[in-house]
C-alpha positions in Angstrom: 115.4 88.8 124.7 112.5 90.8 123.1 110.2 92.7 125.4 106.4 92.1 125.1 105.9 95.5 123.2 108.9 95.4 120.9 108.4 93.3 117.7 110.3 90.0 118.2 112.8 88.7 115.7 110.1 86.3 114.4 108.0 89.2 113.3 110.6 90.2 110.8 111.4 88.5 107.5 112.7 86.0 106.6 112.2 84.6 110.1 108.5 85.5 110.0 107.8 83.2 107.0 109.6 80.3 108.6 107.9 80.9 112.0 104.5 81.0 110.3 105.1 77.6 108.8 106.3 76.2 112.1 103.3 77.8 113.8 100.8 76.1 111.5 102.5 72.7 112.2 102.5 73.4 115.9 98.8 74.3 116.0 97.9 71.2 114.0 100.0 68.9 116.1 98.8 70.4 119.4 95.2 70.3 118.3 95.5 66.6 117.3 97.1 65.8 120.7 94.4 67.8 122.7 91.6 66.2 120.6 92.5 62.9 122.4 93.6 64.5 125.7 90.3 66.3 126.3 88.2 63.2 125.6 88.7 62.7 129.3 86.7 65.3 131.3 89.2 65.3 134.1 91.8 66.7 131.7 89.7 69.7 130.7 90.4 73.2 131.9 87.0 73.2 133.8 85.3 70.0 134.8 81.9 71.2 133.5 83.2 72.3 130.1 82.1 70.3 127.0 84.7 68.7 124.8 84.2 71.4 122.2 84.6 74.2 124.7 87.9 72.8 126.1 89.4 72.1 122.6 88.4 75.4 121.0 89.6 77.5 124.0 93.1 76.0 123.9 93.2 76.2 120.1 92.3 79.9 120.3 95.0 80.6 122.9 97.6 78.9 120.8 96.6 80.8 117.7 96.6 84.1 119.5 100.1 83.4 120.9 101.5 82.7 117.4 99.7 85.7 115.9 101.3 87.9 118.5 104.7 86.5 117.9 104.7 87.2 114.2 102.6 90.4 114.6 99.9 89.1 112.3 97.4 91.8 111.4 94.9 92.5 108.6 94.4 95.9 106.9 91.0 97.5 107.1 89.0 98.0 103.9 86.3 100.6 103.2 84.8 98.4 100.5 81.8 96.2 101.0 82.3 92.5 101.0 79.7 89.8 101.8 77.8 92.6 103.6 77.0 94.2 100.2 74.7 97.2 100.8 74.6 96.6 104.5 78.2 98.0 104.7 78.4 101.8 104.7 81.0 104.5 105.0 80.6 107.4 107.4 82.3 110.8 107.2 83.0 112.8 110.3 80.8 115.9 110.6 80.4 118.8 113.0 82.6 120.5 115.6 82.2 117.8 118.2 85.8 116.6 118.5 87.1 118.7 121.4 89.4 118.4 124.4 91.1 115.0 124.5 89.8 114.2 121.0 91.4 117.3 119.4 94.8 116.1 118.2 97.4 117.5 115.8 98.5 114.1 114.7 95.2 112.1 114.8 92.3 113.5 112.9 88.7 112.3 112.5 88.5 110.1 109.4 86.0 108.2 107.2 85.1 104.9 108.8 83.1 101.8 107.8 80.1 100.1 109.6 77.8 97.2 109.0 74.0 97.2 109.6 72.2 94.2 111.2 70.0 92.4 110.3 69.6 94.5 107.1 70.1 98.0 105.8 68.6 100.8 107.9 65.1 101.7 106.5 62.8 104.7 107.1 60.8 104.0 110.3 63.7 102.1 112.0 64.5 105.3 113.9 61.4 104.7 116.0 62.8 101.5 117.4 66.0 100.7 119.3 69.3 101.2 117.4 72.3 99.4 118.9 75.6 101.1 118.2 78.3 98.5 118.8 82.1 98.6 119.1 83.9 95.3 118.6 86.7 93.8 120.6 90.1 92.5 119.3 92.8 94.1 121.6 92.7 97.3 119.5 94.5 95.2 116.8 91.9 93.1 115.0 88.2 93.1 114.1 85.9 94.8 111.6 82.4 94.3 113.0 81.4 92.6 109.8 79.2 89.6 109.4 82.0 87.0 109.3 82.7 88.0 112.9 79.5 89.2 114.5 76.5 87.8 112.7 76.0 85.4 115.6 76.4 88.1 118.3 74.2 90.6 116.5 71.5 87.9 115.8 71.5 86.8 119.5 71.1 90.4 120.7 68.5 91.4 118.1 66.5 88.3 118.8 65.6 89.8 122.2 65.9 93.6 121.4 63.5 94.6 118.6 65.3 97.0 116.2 68.5 97.3 114.2 72.2 97.5 115.0 75.2 99.3 113.5 78.6 97.7 114.2 81.4 100.2 113.8 84.6 99.4 111.9 86.7 101.9 113.9 90.4 102.5 113.1 92.8 99.9 114.6 96.1 100.5 116.2 97.7 97.7 114.2 98.2 100.6 111.8 101.3 102.3 113.4 99.8 105.8 112.5 96.7 105.1 114.5 96.7 105.5 118.3 94.2 107.0 120.8 92.1 109.0 120.4 91.3 107.7 116.9 88.9 105.0 118.0 87.0 107.4 120.3 86.8 110.0 117.5 85.3 107.2 115.4 82.8 106.5 118.2 81.7 110.2 118.0 81.5 110.0 114.2 79.2 106.9 114.3 77.0 108.4 117.1 76.7 111.7 115.2 75.7 109.7 112.1 72.8 108.1 113.8 71.6 111.4 115.2 71.8 113.0 111.8 69.8 110.1 110.4 67.0 111.1 112.7 67.5 108.5 115.4 66.8 110.2 118.8 69.4 109.6 121.5 66.6 108.0 123.6 66.5 105.2 121.1 70.2 104.6 120.8 71.8 101.8 122.9 75.6 101.9 122.8 77.4 98.6 123.2 81.0 97.3 123.3 82.9 94.0 123.9 86.4 93.7 125.4 88.6 96.4 123.9 85.6 97.9 122.2 84.0 98.3 125.6 87.1 100.2 126.7 86.6 102.6 123.7 83.0 102.9 124.6 83.8 103.8 128.2 86.2 106.5 127.0 83.4 107.8 124.8 80.9 107.9 127.7 83.6 109.7 129.8 84.0 112.2 127.0 80.3 113.0 126.6 80.0 113.4 130.4 82.8 116.0 130.3 82.5 119.7 129.5 84.3 119.0 126.2 81.7 116.5 124.9 78.5 117.5 126.7 77.0 119.0 123.5 76.2 115.4 122.5 73.0 113.9 124.0 73.4 110.8 126.1 72.2 107.4 124.8 69.4 105.5 126.5 71.7 102.8 127.9 75.1 101.0 127.5 75.9 97.3 127.2 79.4 96.0 128.1 80.4 92.5 127.2 83.6 91.4 129.1 84.9 94.9 129.2 88.6 95.7 129.4 88.6 98.2 132.2 92.1 98.3 133.6 94.8 98.5 130.9 97.4 99.4 133.6 97.1 96.0 135.2 96.9 94.2 131.8 100.1 96.0 130.7 102.1 93.5 132.8 101.8 90.1 131.0 102.3 88.3 134.3 99.0 89.6 135.6 97.3 87.6 132.8 99.5 84.6 132.2 99.9 83.8 135.9 96.3 84.6 136.9 94.5 81.8 138.7 91.9 81.9 135.9 94.4 81.8 133.0 93.8 78.1 132.2 90.1 78.7 131.7 90.6 81.6 129.3 92.2 82.1 125.8 93.7 85.6 126.1 97.4 85.9 126.6 99.4 88.5 128.4 101.8 89.3 125.5 98.8 89.8 123.1 97.3 92.4 125.5 100.6 94.2 126.0 101.1 94.5 122.2 97.6 95.9 121.8 97.9 98.4 124.7 101.4 99.6 123.6 100.0 100.1 120.0 96.9 102.0 121.3 98.3 104.4 123.9 100.3 107.2 122.4 103.6 108.6 123.7 103.0 111.0 126.5 100.1 109.1 128.0 100.1 106.2 130.5 97.9 103.0 130.9 96.9 104.4 134.3 95.2 107.4 132.7 91.4 107.6 133.1 90.8 107.1 129.4 92.4 103.6 129.5 91.8 102.3 133.1 88.3 103.4 134.1 88.5 100.9 137.0 91.0 103.3 138.7 88.9 106.4 137.8 85.2 105.7 138.1 83.0 108.6 136.9 79.4 109.8 137.1 77.2 109.1 134.1 73.6 109.5 133.2 73.7 106.4 131.0 72.4 103.1 132.7 75.0 100.3 132.3 74.6 96.6 131.9 77.9 94.7 132.4 78.5 91.1 131.5 81.5 89.0 132.6 82.5 85.3 132.2 82.8 83.6 135.6 86.1 82.0 134.7 87.7 84.7 132.6 90.9 86.5 133.5 89.1 89.9 133.6 86.5 88.7 136.0 87.9 90.3 139.1 88.5 93.7 137.5 85.1 93.7 135.8 83.2 92.9 139.0 85.2 95.6 140.9 84.5 98.1 138.1 80.8 97.5 138.3 80.8 97.9 142.1 82.9 101.1 141.8 80.6 102.6 139.2 77.5 101.5 141.2 78.9 103.3 144.3 78.6 106.7 142.6 75.3 108.5 143.3 73.1 108.6 140.3 74.8 105.8 138.4 72.7 102.7 137.6 74.7 99.5 136.9 73.6 95.9 136.5 76.1 93.1 136.6 75.5 89.8 134.8 77.8 86.8 135.4 78.0 84.0 132.9 78.6 80.7 134.7 81.8 78.8 133.6 82.4 81.1 130.6 85.7 82.5 129.4 86.3 86.0 127.9 83.9 87.8 125.5 81.4 85.2 124.4 79.6 88.0 122.5 82.5 87.9 120.0 83.6 84.3 120.0 80.8 82.4 121.8 79.5 80.8 118.6 83.1 79.5 117.8 84.0 78.3 121.3 80.7 76.6 122.1 78.9 79.2 124.2 75.9 80.0 121.9 73.3 79.0 124.5 75.0 81.1 127.2 75.2 84.1 124.8 71.5 83.8 124.1 70.7 83.9 127.8 73.0 86.9 128.3 71.4 88.7 125.4 68.0 88.1 127.0 69.3 89.5 130.3 70.5 92.6 128.4 67.1 93.0 126.8 65.3 92.7 130.1 67.6 95.4 131.5 66.8 97.7 128.6 63.1 97.1 129.1 63.3 97.9 132.8 65.2 101.1 132.0 62.7 102.1 129.3 59.9 101.7 131.8 61.7 103.7 134.4 62.4 106.5 132.0 58.8 106.6 130.9 57.5 106.9 134.5 
């Protein structure tokens, strides 16, 4: 029997090709069955969910399960696609990769990023610039418009300014582990500073696994190794992954009492965690499980969590732990009835209205913090 982290037999050819065909048939058949089953509200995962929310949540769960079984990933490209001139490449600069970020095997590299809602223009540095790190279990995602146009639009509707979504290196590439993604966070942040954007106008943001990367970045700049970097004005966390140690056991996800109202699967998380954490480090380390290692930070934090997502308990506990440290400022926003990471997939799963309300809450938090800092 294959372990969650070891590639199963169905991830190797020729079994992979056969499994892929069977997976498509299974997804189609299951979706057809559920399209009738969920017509009755009493059959849905949550009695207050809409038909669309119930169906797309289960479709996503089934799709992620099959993608994990066959180890389906997509290579990153540094070429612009539909983004055209809004997609840019960024080269690492400066001697700012110290301590935990200095690795003999993982070096800073050129990364991609996408501007929203348009290419950065002179004068934009005087407004808020949101630097976002996408989710995807450290395995998937690009931050491009096919994935985040809805999320970026919702946020920028309430926060005047621009946003840069970072295409950091993914651990679906066997040569890429921690600290590559955090190095890329430093590279992107340095890029904004060198473009003339003051740190006081930069808002850092991350969803799910991207929020885990962001927390590692904030821990880094709070340390003596990274304190040469100025702190951003605030940080936004959307369904943050804050305890990889607990998530590393699939039973803690698949047998969770909120599992039926979420689409993430334990085996998917284990695959991502094992791919991301290098040999010699453990999921319990501070860089991966900040819930177990809260830290002092000068950066005000707004934390969002879905009320019925598997990561709800850990996220609420994390916010309380961080809030208990003198000097930390943390706001927690709970989205009623919502599953994991509606910032990334809310427009697909039927949570666009709730995403808009959450973005408004984030904007109000940023406004309050700006007023406090100007006093």
